[in-house]
MARLONU-707406 format. One line per 4 residues: number of its first residue (from 1); their letters; for each residue y, z, x of C-alpha. Coordinates in steps of 0.5 Angstrom, whole numbers. Each point is the difference from the previous one (the first is absolute). Last residue first. Layout:
NUM	a	Y/Z/X | ... .
//
This chain:
70	lams	214/75/336 | 3/-2/-6 | -3/-6/-3 | 5/-6/-2 .
66	rwhg	-2/-5/-6 | -1/-7/1 | -2/-5/-6 | -6/-4/-1 .
62	hdde	-2/2/-7 | -6/5/2 | 5/3/5 | 2/-2/8 .
58	irle	1/6/4 | 6/1/5 | 1/5/5 | 7/0/4 .
54	vsag	1/3/6 | 6/2/5 | -3/0/7 | 0/6/4 .
50	gahh	-7/0/3 | -2/6/-6 | 2/-6/-5 | -4/-5/4 .
46	araq	-6/5/0 | 1/2/-8 | 0/-7/-2 | -6/-2/4 .
42	rlay	-4/6/-3 | 3/-2/-7 | -2/-7/0 | -7/2/3 .
38	slad	-1/5/-6 | 2/-5/-5 | -4/-5/3 | -6/4/0 .
34	reqa	1/3/-7 | 0/-7/-3 | -7/-2/3 | -2/-6/3 .
30	frvp	5/0/6 | 4/-5/3 | 5/0/6 | 6/-5/-1 .
26	kead	3/-3/7 | 6/3/2 | 7/-2/-3 | 2/7/-2 .
22	vrva	-6/4/-1 | -5/-4/-5 | -5/4/-4 | -5/-5/-4 .
18	weag	-5/2/-5 | -7/-4/0 | -2/-5/-6 | -6/1/-5 .
14	sqpp	5/-1/-6 | 6/-4/2 | 6/0/4 | -2/7/3 .
10	qmvy	6/5/0 | 5/0/5 | 2/6/4 | 7/-1/4 .
6	vrvy	3/4/6 | 7/-2/2 | 3/3/6 | 7/1/2 .
2	rm	2/2/7 | 6/4/1 .
//
């Protein structure tokens, strides 16, 4: 079984972009949090529907990672 990790990274500073990375792929950047989360969920669900085991992780305000359910 394939295992896929999807990461949603907060902007490093005010005015910077959100980033979503699927495994080792190049991050996709978004100006708005909602757009980043929407993209991350779509990617996670698509990989899950394709038979992969998916872990969706979101960075919090303190730099810690928390899991998000699909």
